[in-house]
N, C-alpha and C positions, 0 to 999 in steps of 0.2 A: 328299057333305056331309050330305045328309039321313039317310044311314045312320049317320053318326057321331053326329049329334045324337040320333037314336033310341036309340043305344047309351047315351048319357049319361042320357037320360030313364029308360031301363030300369034303369041302374046306380043312379040316385038313387031310383028307386021301390022297388027290391027290396033291402032291407037284409040279408035272409037270405043273398043271394048272396055278401056280403062274408065270411061264415063259411067259404065254400068257397074264397074267394080267399086268405084269411089264411094257410093252410099253404103255399100256393105263394110267397107273399111272403117268409115266414120261410125257406123253402128257398132263395130267391134271394139272401139276405144273404151267405152264404159266397162265392157267385159274384161278388158285387160287389167283395169284397176281392181276388179273384183277377184280376179284369178291370182292376184299377187299374193305370194306366200307371206302371212303376217310375221313369220320369224326372220324374214330377210330385211336387213337395214339397207336401203338403196341409197345411192349417191346421185343426186340430181345432176351434177355437173362433173364431168371427168376431165376438166381442163387442168386440174392440179397435176395430173399425170402427163398431160400433153405438153405443158409448159415447164421446163426445167427450173429448179430453184427450190425454195422452201415449200414444203408440202404441209398444209394445215391438217391437224388431227380431226378425224371424222369417226374414229372407232368409239362406240359406246364404252365408257369406263365406269368402274365402281364409284359410288357416291363418295364425296369427301374431297379434301384438298389435294391438288395434283402435286406430285413429287418431282421436283427438278433433279437434274443430275448432281448438282452440288449438295442438295439435301440428302440424297441417297448415299453419297460418298461420306458425308459427315456422320450420318447414322451408322454406317457400317464400321467406320474407324472407331466409333465409340463402343460398339457392342461385339465387334468381331473377336473370337477367342484367340486366334493367332496373334492379332495385334496386342491383345491384353498379355498373352504369355510372353511375347517379345519385350513388352514394357517391364514385366516382372523380372525377366533376366537382366535387363538394364539396371534395375534397382539393386538386384543382388550383386552385380559386378561393381556398382558404386559403393556398396557397403564393403566389399572386399578391398577396393582401393583405399577406402578410408581407414580400414583397420591395418593396412600396410604401414601406416605412419607409426605404429607402435614400435617398430624396429629402429626408428630414427629419433623420435621425440622422447624426452625423459619421461619417466613414470613417477608419480607421486602417491605415496600411501600415508594415510593418517590413522592414528589409533587413540582411543580413549578407554581407560579402564578404571574400575572402582572396586576395591577390596575392603571388606570389613570382617574382622574376626573377633570372637569373644572366647576367652579361655578361662575356665573356672577350675581351681584345684585347692587343696589343703596341705598344710605342712604342720609338723609338730615343733612346738617351741616350749621348753620348760614343762614338758609333759602335757601340754594343752594343744588341741587341735584348732588351728587358725585357718579360716578360709582365705583364698587368694583369688582375685578376679583381675584379668588382664584384657583391656580393650585396645585393639589396634585397627587403624583406618589408613588406607593408602589410596591416593588419587594420583593418576599419571596420565600424560598426554605425549604423543610422539609423532614425528613426521619423518618419512623416509623418501629419498629421491635416488633414482637409478637411471642411468642412460648408457647407450653405446657411444663411446667417444670416437671410435673408429671401427666401422663395420661396413665394408664395401658391398657385401652381399645383401645387406638390408636395403641400401639405396638401389641396387639392381632389382630387388624384389618389388620395391615401390614403383619403379618404372614399369615393370612387367605387369603389375595389377592395373596401372593407369591405361596401358595399352589394351589390356583385356577389357577394361570398361569401354574403351572406344570400339572395340569389336562388337560388344553388345549393343552399343548405340547404333552402329551402322547396320547390324542385323535387324534391329527394330525399324530403322528407316526402310530397309529393303522389304520387311514384312508389310509395312503400311502401304508402300507402293504396290505390292502384290495384291493387297486388298482393294485398293483403288481400281487397279486394272480389272480385277474380277467384277467389281460393281459396274464399271463402264462397259465391259464386254456383255454382261447380262442385260444391262439397261438398253443398249442399242439392239441386242437380240430381241428384246421385247418390242422395241419400236418397230424393228423390221417385221416381226410377227403381226403387229397391228396394221401396218401399212399393207402387208400382203393380204390380210383379211379384207381390207377395203378394196383391193384389186379383185379379189374373188367375189365380193358382193357386186361390184360393178359388172364383172363378167357374167354373173348369174342374171343380173337385171337385163343386160343386153340379150342374153339367151332366151329369157322369158319373152322379151319383146319380139324377138325373131320367131319364137314358137307361136305366139298369138297372131302375128302377122301371117305366117304361113298357114295357120288354121283358117283364118278369115279369107285368104286367097283360095284356099282349097274348097271352101264351102261354095264359092261362086264359080268354081271350075277353072280358075286361072292357072294354078299350079298343080303339079302331080302329087300324089300321096307320099312319094319318096321324100319330097322336101319337108313335109310335116314329120315324117319319122326321123329324118336327120336333125330337125330342130328340136324334137323331144329328146333325142339321145344327147345332143349338146346341152340342153337344159339340165338333164339329169347329171351329166358329168360336172357341170359348173356347180350344181347344188352340192354334190359330194365334196368338191374342192372348197366350197364355202364352209361346210361343216368341219372339215379337217382344219382349215385355217383358223376358224374361231376357237376350236379346241386347243390348237397350238398356242394361241394367245394366252389362254389361261394356264397352260403348262409353263410357259416362260415367265408368266407373272408370279407363279408360285416359286419358281426358282429364284427370281429376283428377291422375293421376300426372304427366302432362305439366306441369300448372300448378305442382305442388309441386316438380318437378325430379327425380322418381324414374325409374329405369330401367324399360323396359317389363316386364321379368320379375320385378320386385319385388312380393311379396304386399302387398296393400293391402285392409284391411277397416276400415270406419268404424262409428261409433256412429250407427245409423240411427234415432234417436229424434227425433220431431217434437213440439215443445211449442206450445201455442196462446197462451202468454203473450207476445204481441207488442203493444207499447204504441205508440199513435200520439201523437206529441208535438204541441204547438201549432205551427201552420204559421208564424205571424208570428215566434215565437221562434226557430224553426229557420232562417228566412231571415236574421234578425239575427245569429245565432251564426255562420252561414256567412260573412256579410260581414265578421265580426270575426276568425274563426279559420281560414278556408279557407286551406290552404297555397298553392294555385295563385293565389288572389287576393293574398295577401301577397307572392308572388313578383313579380307585375306591379307592385304598389305599390313594392317595393324596386327594381325595374328603372326605374320612372319617377324615383325619387329619385336613382338612379345616373346617369341621363341628365341630370338637372338639375345634378348635381355636375360632370359632364363639361363642360357648357355654361359653368358658372362657372369651371372650370379653363382652358377655351379663352379666355375673356375675360381671365383673370388673366395670360395670357402677355403682355399689353400692359404690365403693371406692371414696374417695375424689380426686379431680383433682386440680392442681395448675397451673395457667397460669400467665404469665408475659408479660409486654409490656413496651416499652420505645420509646420516640419520641423526636425530636429536630426540632425547627423551627427558621430559621433566616430570618429577614426581613430588608429591607432598605426603609426609608420613605423620601420623598422629598416634601416640601411645599413652594410655592412661591406666595407671595402677590404682586399685582402690585404696583410698587412704593417702594417696600422694598427688602431687600436682601433675597436670597434663603436659606431656612433652611433645613438641612439634618441630619438624625440621624439613627442609626442601633440598632436593638434589636434581642436578642437571648432568646428563651424559651425552657427549658428542662422539660420533663414530664416523670414519671416512675410510674408503677402500678404493684402490685402483687395481685393475687386473688385466694382465696380458695373456691371451691364449693363442697358441699356435698348434694347429692340428698336425700330428706326426703320422699316425696310422690309425684308421678306424674300420678296418676290415673291408677295404676296397669300396666303401660307400661313396667316397668323393669321385673315384674313377667311374663307378657305375652311374652316378648322377650326371657326370659330364658326358658320357656316351649317350645316355638317354636324352639329355638336352640337345646334343648334336643331331640325333635322329629326328627330333622334333623340328629343328631348323631346316633340315633337308626336306622333310615332309611339307612344311609350310612354304618353303621356296617353290617346290614343285607344284603345289596347289595354286600358288599365286600366278605362276606362269601359265598354267593350264586355264586358270579363270580369266586371265587377260585375253587368251585366244578365244575362249567361249564367249565372252562379252562382245568381242569384235565381230565374231560370226553371228551372234544373236542380233546385234544392231543391224548388221548388213541384211540379214533375212527379214527383219521387221521393216527395214527401209524398202526392200524390194516388194514386200507385200503391200505396203502403203502406195507405192508408185503403181502397182498393178491395179489396185482398187480405184485410184484416181483416174487412171486411163480407162478403166471400165466405165466410169461415170460418163465420160464423154462419148464413148461408143454406144452405151445404153440410151443416152439422150438422142443421138442420131437415129438409132434404130427404132426408138419409140415414135419419133416424129415421122419416120418413113411408114411404120406400121399404121399410125393414125391416118395418114394420108391414103395409104392403100385400103384401109377399112372404109373410109368415106367414099373412095372411088368404087370399090366393090359393091358398096350398098346402093350407090346411085345407079350403077349398071344393072344390079338385080331389080331395082324398083322400075327401071325403064324396059326390063325384059331382055337386055343385051348380055347379061351374065347369069351364071348358074348359082344355085344356092350353096353348092359345094365351095365355090370360090369365096362366097360371103363368109361361110363358116371358117375356112382357112385363114381369111383376113382377121376374123374375130379372135381366133386362137393365137394367131401371131401377135396381135395387139396386147392380149392379156400376158403373153410371155415376155414381151419387151417391157411392159410395166413392171412385172416381177423382177426382171433383170435390172431395171433402173433402181428400184427399191433396195435390192440386195447389194448393188454396187455402192450406193451412198452409205448404207449401214455398215458394210464391210470396210469402207474407207475410215469411218469413225473408230471402228474396232482396231484397225491396223494403226491408226494414229495413237490410240491409247497404248497398244503394244510397243510402238517405237518410243513413246514417252517413258514407259517402264524400262525399256532396254537401255536407254540413254541415262536415266536416273538423275538428270539435272534438277528435276522438280521433286521436292520432298514434302510429304503431307504430314 
């Protein structure tokens, strides 16, 4: 170590020696290009990380059209199994609500019938057998109408089914919002992985430059071998980081394909642009909007109303019910006896009925149904109150996460600017012989870490924004 420090002092004291080193450094520049790893995609300019704002995409992506976030969301909503299942339940609930009209609207039945008979027989007259043939033909048409003139429970059941249909619709909206959040979360996770891969490539490029520079200076005796070893260790570390980050990109890309519903072999490239314009709304307004617009909360409110309608219908079973029915039948009869003229006649039959029913005792079925309906109301009410509390807490947590991520962006920008300045300063000091190589490596590591922190902060802010959007539920897809 003493020898290395002595070398630094000698290098800082003797400026004439740099004139001898300069030709060797210039001669080493072509070697730097030849030593570059062909598998490393370098970034010529790192200003995108030093200047805050939008960061253009530099990561090599699979061939094909780039997928925007809106396109990924639309594709997921179309192919996601959970969204399809929720829509199927909405269709089923709509069918049940439609069939509930059967207890209110009149029912009409029509019938047509045709009967034809032929009867052959013989009888004895004056000792002789005489054949007898009888032909009969009957055509009839009828129409029957039946309705509940007064049935309170039927109206209550219709309201209950309408509310259950509403719960299915709100569940579908919540499921679709969940799918959108999953897509956004994975989309920005992939964006973050691609941006971190760019940071790792830039760090590896800088490490390789420092390694080549250290080797060139060591060959002319300007630096100690320890600097070369440190540079090689740093280059190996950045190379491993680059391999891991590139592999992580492909892992996150496959997960996004799974969320969208694409086959594993389908090419997928995204628009990996990160914007800082993430706005933090007012927390109180966000909670109020969620309590008013959240589909999941609207679902439990509708479920409670449906349970109360079911309780009212169970109690209405004790009330009298009036039903009425009317029918008409028209028939045409033809009869023809062999040897005689054909006989034809028409008949019309009208029938009407009104019926009043009053339940007296049916084995405690009414009492049991009312108790069961009362229990359903208590359960739905408790679920609604708990869900209101859960939604308020969920919105508050999502809001805090968004505020934290936005604040991290400002801190990360400041730290990145300071790290960039420190790296430039350490590099200048090392080139002039006033600083150590260890200081330069520490500045380089700090710069890479601050770039990673900035990328993570911006990506996390977009994910937190999507989480708050889902928690509020004001927007429906």
